[in-house]
C-alpha positions in Angstrom: 132.4 126.6 95.5 129.0 127.7 96.7 126.0 126.1 94.9 124.0 129.1 95.9 125.9 132.3 96.8 125.5 133.5 100.4 124.5 137.0 99.4 121.7 135.5 97.3 120.5 133.4 100.2 120.6 136.3 102.6 118.8 138.6 100.3 116.0 136.2 99.5 112.6 137.0 101.0 112.2 134.7 104.0 109.1 133.6 106.0 110.3 133.4 109.6 107.7 133.2 112.3 107.2 136.1 114.6 108.9 134.0 117.3 111.9 133.5 115.2 112.1 137.2 114.4 112.0 138.1 118.1 114.6 135.5 119.0 117.0 136.9 116.3 116.4 140.3 117.7 117.3 138.9 121.1 120.7 137.7 119.8 121.4 141.2 118.4 120.6 142.7 121.8 122.8 140.1 123.5 125.8 141.1 121.2 125.7 144.6 122.7 125.0 143.6 126.4 126.8 140.3 127.2 130.5 140.9 127.8 131.5 137.4 128.7 132.4 135.6 125.4 131.6 132.1 126.6 128.2 133.2 127.9 127.5 135.0 124.7 128.3 132.0 122.4 126.3 129.6 124.6 123.4 132.0 124.4 123.6 132.1 120.6 123.7 128.3 120.2 121.0 127.7 122.8 118.8 130.2 120.9 119.6 128.5 117.6 118.6 125.2 119.1 115.3 126.6 120.3 114.5 128.6 117.2 115.2 125.7 114.8 113.6 123.0 117.1 116.8 120.9 117.2 118.3 118.7 119.9 121.8 120.2 119.8 124.0 122.9 118.2 127.7 123.6 118.1 130.3 126.1 116.9 133.6 125.1 115.3 136.5 127.4 114.5 139.3 126.8 112.1 142.7 126.2 113.8 145.4 127.5 111.4 148.2 125.7 113.2 146.6 122.2 113.0 144.6 123.1 109.9 141.5 121.5 111.4 138.3 122.6 113.0 137.9 122.7 116.8 134.7 122.9 118.8 134.5 126.1 120.8 130.9 126.0 122.1 128.2 123.3 122.2 124.9 122.6 123.9 124.7 119.8 126.4 127.0 118.2 128.9 129.4 116.9 126.3 131.0 120.3 125.5 134.2 119.5 127.3 134.7 116.3 125.4 133.9 118.0 122.1 136.6 120.6 122.8 139.2 117.8 122.7 138.1 116.4 119.3 139.8 117.9 116.2 137.6 117.7 113.1 139.5 117.2 109.8 138.7 119.4 106.8 138.7 116.3 104.6 136.4 113.5 105.6 133.8 115.5 107.5 130.6 117.4 106.8 131.9 120.4 108.8 135.1 120.4 106.7 133.1 120.4 103.5 131.1 123.4 104.7 134.2 125.3 105.6 136.2 124.4 102.5 133.4 125.1 100.0 132.0 128.1 102.1 128.4 127.0 101.6 125.5 125.6 103.7 125.0 121.9 103.7 121.9 119.9 104.7 122.2 116.2 105.4 118.9 114.4 106.1 120.6 111.0 106.9 124.2 111.2 108.1 124.5 107.4 108.2 124.3 107.4 104.4 126.7 110.3 103.9 130.3 109.3 103.3 131.5 112.7 104.6 130.2 112.1 108.1 132.9 112.1 110.7 132.4 109.3 113.2 134.9 110.5 115.7 132.4 112.7 117.6 129.9 109.9 118.1 132.6 107.5 119.2 133.8 109.8 122.0 130.5 111.4 123.1 127.9 108.7 122.4 125.7 111.4 120.7 124.3 110.1 117.5 123.7 112.5 114.6 120.8 111.6 112.3 120.3 114.9 110.4 122.5 117.9 110.2 122.3 121.5 109.0 125.6 123.4 108.9 126.5 126.9 107.5 129.8 128.7 107.3 130.6 131.6 109.7 132.3 134.3 107.7 134.1 137.6 108.3 134.5 139.7 105.2 133.3 136.8 103.0 136.0 134.4 104.3 135.0 131.4 106.5 136.4 131.3 110.0 134.4 128.4 111.2 131.1 126.4 111.0 127.8 126.6 112.8 125.9 123.2 113.0 122.5 122.2 114.3 121.4 118.5 114.7 118.3 116.4 114.6 115.3 118.6 114.0 112.1 117.7 115.8 110.2 118.2 112.6 112.3 115.5 111.0 113.8 117.6 108.2 115.4 121.0 107.8 113.7 123.5 105.6 114.9 126.4 103.4 113.7 128.8 106.1 115.9 126.9 108.6 118.9 127.5 106.3 118.2 131.2 106.0 117.7 131.5 109.8 120.9 129.7 110.7 122.8 131.8 108.2 121.6 134.9 110.0 122.5 133.5 113.4 125.9 132.3 112.1 126.6 135.9 110.9 125.9 137.2 114.4 128.0 134.5 116.0 130.9 135.4 113.6 130.6 139.0 114.7 130.7 137.9 118.4 133.8 135.7 117.8 135.6 138.4 115.8 134.9 141.0 118.6 136.4 138.5 121.1 139.4 138.0 119.0 140.0 141.7 118.5 139.6 142.4 122.2 142.0 139.7 123.1 144.6 140.9 120.5 144.2 144.4 121.8 144.7 143.3 125.4 147.7 141.2 124.5 149.3 144.1 122.5 148.6 146.4 125.5 150.2 143.9 127.8 153.3 143.6 125.6 153.6 147.4 125.3 153.3 147.7 129.1 156.0 145.1 129.7 158.3 146.8 127.1 157.6 150.2 128.7 158.4 148.8 132.2 161.6 147.2 130.8 162.6 150.5 129.3 162.0 152.3 132.6 163.8 149.7 134.6 166.8 149.9 132.3 167.0 153.7 132.4 166.8 153.7 136.2 169.4 150.9 136.6 171.8 152.4 134.0 171.7 155.9 135.6 172.2 154.4 139.1 175.1 152.1 138.1 176.9 154.8 136.1 176.8 157.4 138.9 179.5 155.9 141.1 182.2 155.3 138.4 181.3 158.7 136.9 181.9 160.5 140.2 185.3 158.8 140.5 186.2 159.9 137.0 185.2 163.5 137.5 186.7 163.6 141.0 190.0 162.2 139.8 190.0 164.5 136.8 189.5 167.5 139.0 192.6 166.5 141.0 194.6 165.9 137.9 193.6 169.2 136.4 195.1 171.0 139.5 198.3 168.9 139.4 198.8 168.4 135.7 201.8 169.9 134.0 201.2 172.1 130.9 201.6 169.3 128.4 199.1 167.2 130.2 196.4 169.8 130.5 194.7 169.1 127.1 194.3 165.4 128.0 192.9 166.2 131.4 190.5 168.6 129.8 189.4 165.9 127.4 188.7 163.6 130.3 186.7 166.2 132.1 184.7 167.2 129.0 183.8 163.6 128.3 182.9 163.0 132.0 180.6 166.0 132.1 179.0 164.9 128.8 178.4 161.5 130.4 177.0 163.2 133.4 174.4 165.0 131.2 173.4 161.6 129.7 173.0 160.1 133.2 170.9 163.0 134.3 168.8 162.6 131.1 168.2 158.9 131.9 167.2 159.8 135.5 164.7 162.4 134.3 163.3 160.1 131.7 162.8 157.4 134.3 161.1 159.9 136.6 158.7 160.9 133.8 157.8 157.3 133.2 156.5 156.9 136.7 152.7 157.1 136.8 152.9 158.9 140.2 155.5 161.4 139.1 154.9 164.6 141.1 156.8 167.9 141.4 157.7 169.5 144.7 156.5 173.1 144.0 157.7 176.1 145.9 157.3 179.9 145.2 160.2 180.8 142.9 161.4 184.1 141.4 161.6 183.3 137.7 164.3 186.0 137.0 166.8 184.2 139.3 166.1 180.9 137.7 166.6 182.3 134.2 169.9 183.9 135.2 171.2 180.6 136.7 170.0 178.5 133.7 171.5 181.1 131.3 175.0 180.7 133.0 174.7 177.0 133.2 173.9 176.7 129.5 177.2 178.5 128.8 175.6 181.7 127.4 177.8 184.0 129.5 181.0 182.5 128.0 179.9 182.3 124.4 181.1 184.6 121.6 177.5 184.9 120.3 175.5 188.0 120.7 173.5 186.6 123.7 171.1 189.0 125.4 168.8 188.6 128.5 165.9 191.0 128.6 163.9 190.8 131.9 161.7 193.1 133.9 162.8 194.5 137.2 159.8 193.3 139.1 160.1 189.7 140.1 157.7 187.2 138.4 156.8 184.5 140.8 155.8 181.0 139.8 155.1 177.7 141.7 158.0 175.6 140.6 160.2 172.6 141.2 163.4 174.6 140.9 165.7 171.8 139.8 163.4 170.5 137.1 162.2 173.8 135.8 165.8 175.0 135.6 166.7 171.8 133.7 163.9 172.7 131.1 165.3 176.3 130.7 168.9 175.0 130.4 167.8 172.6 127.6 166.1 175.4 125.8 169.0 177.8 126.1 171.6 175.1 125.1 169.4 174.3 122.0 169.4 177.9 120.9 173.1 178.3 121.4 174.0 175.1 119.7 172.1 175.8 116.5 173.1 179.5 116.1 176.2 180.2 114.0 179.2 182.1 115.4 178.1 185.5 114.1 174.4 184.9 115.1 172.4 186.1 118.1 170.3 184.6 120.8 167.8 186.7 122.8 165.8 185.6 125.8 162.9 187.8 126.9 160.9 187.4 130.0 157.6 189.2 130.4 154.2 189.0 132.0 151.1 188.4 129.8 147.5 187.8 131.0 148.4 186.2 134.3 151.3 184.2 133.0 155.0 184.5 132.9 156.3 184.2 129.3 159.8 183.2 128.4 160.7 183.8 124.7 163.9 182.4 123.3 164.8 183.7 119.9 167.8 182.6 117.8 169.1 183.4 114.3 170.1 179.8 113.7 169.2 177.1 111.3 165.4 177.5 111.6 162.8 174.8 111.5 160.2 173.5 109.0 156.6 173.4 109.9 156.9 169.7 110.4 159.9 170.1 112.7 158.1 172.5 114.9 155.6 169.8 115.6 157.9 166.9 115.9 160.9 168.4 117.6 159.4 167.6 121.1 159.0 163.9 120.3 161.4 161.5 122.1 164.7 160.9 120.2 163.6 163.1 117.3 166.6 164.7 115.6 166.3 167.5 113.0 169.8 166.5 111.6 170.5 163.1 110.1 171.6 161.1 113.2 174.4 159.6 111.2 175.8 162.8 109.9 174.5 165.5 112.3 177.0 168.0 113.8 175.4 168.4 117.2 175.7 166.0 120.1 172.7 164.8 122.1 170.2 162.0 122.6 167.3 164.0 121.2 165.5 164.0 124.6 166.3 167.5 125.8 163.2 169.3 124.4 161.1 166.3 125.1 161.9 166.4 128.8 161.7 170.2 128.9 158.2 170.2 127.5 157.1 167.4 129.9 158.4 169.4 132.9 156.8 172.6 131.8 153.5 170.8 131.4 153.9 169.3 134.9 154.1 173.0 136.0 150.7 173.6 134.3 152.4 175.5 131.5 153.3 174.9 127.9 156.3 174.9 125.6 156.1 175.3 121.8 158.3 176.3 118.8 157.8 178.7 115.9 159.9 179.4 112.8 159.5 181.1 109.4 161.5 178.2 107.8 165.0 176.9 107.3 167.7 179.5 107.8 165.2 181.9 109.3 165.9 181.3 113.0 163.6 179.8 115.6 161.6 181.1 118.5 160.7 178.9 121.5 158.1 179.9 124.1 157.5 178.8 127.7 154.3 180.0 129.3 153.8 179.4 133.0 150.9 180.5 135.4 152.0 183.2 137.8 151.9 182.5 141.5 151.3 185.1 144.3 154.0 187.7 144.6 156.2 186.7 147.5 158.5 189.5 147.0 
């Protein structure tokens, strides 16, 4: 344990010279200006050597794997050699400083049984006197800061206090480097995983297209030739094939959205025509629900990628139809409002909580329990729909008064010039 607590030492009134105070300020400035970690650590130990009038200084960090201390920075030409020398926690002065988390001053290392001779043997540098202090983060030691052989012949209490201040700054510098490295490594890992996910979606959708086309093509032929007792089986094949085709298309669009350079091919498009086509494709015209389209006679023109905007509308309509009970109603209203085309999709279905209204557009989010839910889907339809609407410089959002109160989804798109 510490003979003198660090907080007591650091709070003691000290008597640094004006030069020392200025040099400590220089280190603080360097922490905010120097970006290269090696350059910053060398600057700190060079400053410590100058301020304390010593022949050398070094920084050691604790290696958790080896459970030893390792030199990470040192003055002089022997730094590379020092980097290869592990310093044990037992049988070294640095180890004592680290284990006991307190400063240590040794006026004659030759007479101290804790002195580690391995450094002198490999570098030829003789240590006569030594001052070392722990470098701490949150009160826990992460390493040791040492200075050697003072020109005055002995280290003073002011030297201890000064080195504690410098060590605290060095610890901050080291911790900043660690955090930046960990953040960079985490970012790299996420980037690799993201790329792997994109590659998988692209490859899977590409490889599934050919066998799927064969299945659907053969199924279409069988449907024409099948006898009455075989028709239900052929219908099952076609339904499954069409469901798989939707999944493949979803993977393709997800892969497209993952591309940093994803761009839409925009052309002037009459929104009424697109809503009609999406309404039919979603199955609204063949449903037993009370499904109503309410649109103005005058065409509302938008700059659109027709295929992808239609995909967004189909997803929205299918969602409303799927979650509305057999005796319910779905109403789609298209109107102009403040220079925008507004599509409002109202249903009398299951409704949404306030949390669901926010989360329903997140990838793979399912309102139902995924193990017991009664509706098929990957949970990507609304995610893709919102992404495409926003690529059109519009927005998509949901509203609901609560569970069993129905839901309302809104698409808002900027109007283009009237090409009609």
